[in-house]
N, C-alpha and C positions, 0 to 999 in steps of 0.2 A: 507506702500504700497501706491502708487499713485492711485488716482481715477480720472477718466475723467467724467465731467458732461455730461449727455445725451443731445443731441440736435436733435430737429426735423429738417427735411430737409430744412425748410425755416424759422424756428423760433428758437430763442436762448434758451439755457438751462436756468434754473432759479435758483437763490439763493439770499438770502437777503444779501445786501452789502451796505456799506456807499458810498456816492457820490465819484466819482473818482478824484484823483489828476491828472490834465490833463498831460498826457505824451503819446507820440506816438512812437511806435517801428516798423518801416517798415521791412518786411521780404523780403530778396533779391530774385530775380528771378533765381539765380544760381541753377542749377539742384541739388546741394547738399542739399539745404534747401527745405524740403517738409512740407507744413503746417500740413499734417497728422502726421508727427513726432512730431511737436510742441504740438499737441493735445494729442497724445498717451503718450508721455513722459514728458508732462507738462513743457515746456520751451519756451524761446525765445532766439535767438542767433544772433551773429554778428561776423565778422572776415574778414580775408584777407587784413586788413589794420589796422595800429596802431591807426589811428583816430577812426575807428568804434569800435575797442576793448576798447579804453579808454572811449568812450561814453557809451558802455553797462556796463562798470564797475561802472558807476555812479548810477546805479539802486541799491536800498537798500530794505531790507525786509520791507514789508508794503506799498511800492509804488504801486500805481494803474496804470495800463497801458492799452493802446489799441494797438492791433497788426494791421498793415496795410500792404497789399501786393501791390506792385507797379503795376499800371495799372489795378488793380482789385477792391480794396477797403478795408474797415475795416472788419476784420474777428474775432477779439477776444477782450474780456475785461477780465483782470485778476489782481491778486495781487501777487507781488513778494514775494517769500517765502525764497529764499537764494540768496546771492551775487554771482556774476559771477565767474565761474571756467572754466578752459580749457575743451573742449569737451572730452578730454582723461581722465578727472577726474570726469565727471558728473556721479552721482550715482542714479540708479533707482532700487528699490526693493533690496537694498544691494549689487548691482553689478554695475560695470562700464558699462554705456549704450553702449559705443563704442565696447564692447566685445560681444554684442548681435549679433547672426548670421545675422540678418537683415542688419547689417553694414559691413559685411565681405569684400565687394568690394567697400565700400564707400570712396570717396576722403578724408573724415576726417581722415582716417587711414594712409594716406600718411604722411611721416615725413615733418615737416615744422618748421621754427623758431617760437618760442612762440609768437612773435609780429605779426605773419601772420596767426596763427592758428585760429580756431573757438572757441568762448567763449560763454558759456551758462549760463542763469539765470533761476533758477527754478521758475515757475509761476503756481499758482492755477488758472486755467481758470474758471471764474465765468459764462461767457456766450461766446459762439463762434458760428461761421457759417463756413461751409465748403467753400473752395475757390470758388466754382462755385456759391455760394450764398453771396459773399462779398457785403458789403453795402457801397454805395457811391452815391452822387448826385451832380450835378453841383453847384458850389459855396462853397463847403466845403473844408477845408484845407487838403492837402495831402503833403507828403514829398517824394522826390526822392533820396535825397543825405544823409540825416541824419540817423544814426543808432538809435539815441534816441533824441527826441526833446520835448519841452514842448508845449502843445497846449494852445493857448491863445484866439483863435477866438471863440467868443460866439456862433455864428451860428453853427459852427462845434461841439462845446460841447453840445449844445441843441440837435442837430441831433443825436449824439452818445448816449446821455442819452435816447433818444426815441427808437432808433433801438436796443439798448442793454438792454432796460427796466430797467434803473437805476433811482431810485427816489431820 
């Protein structure tokens, strides 16, 4: 069973965790991707482009990631638990997530070639913020075009360690 860490409205959930391997996974502003789904069903996703799909497939079990929402900020810190699978194959509580009635009219159910479909990586969210409390300040790194990228900027890494309370 998946469990979602509790989060106060403006402070992250808490859990002991080793320092992160710097990686950043932006979440698209497409209406199909709702950060609430990422929290509830414990995942990060990318799709609609062979390039984005190939990038998300590079994430492996144990990788530590930060989730970033374009024009909003950083919203999550988590650890990858499973490699990427098609959205149509992602399992939650023993059932395919896509078969949940919540997704009955979702665009993920529309037939697509596999190289344009949505791909999902299971993530245990250690700390997260709701979208309206996303964290960002002038001068830290952000990504608009990469589905997955490695963060190297020390200022950004220090900022993220602070806001996600990572020691």
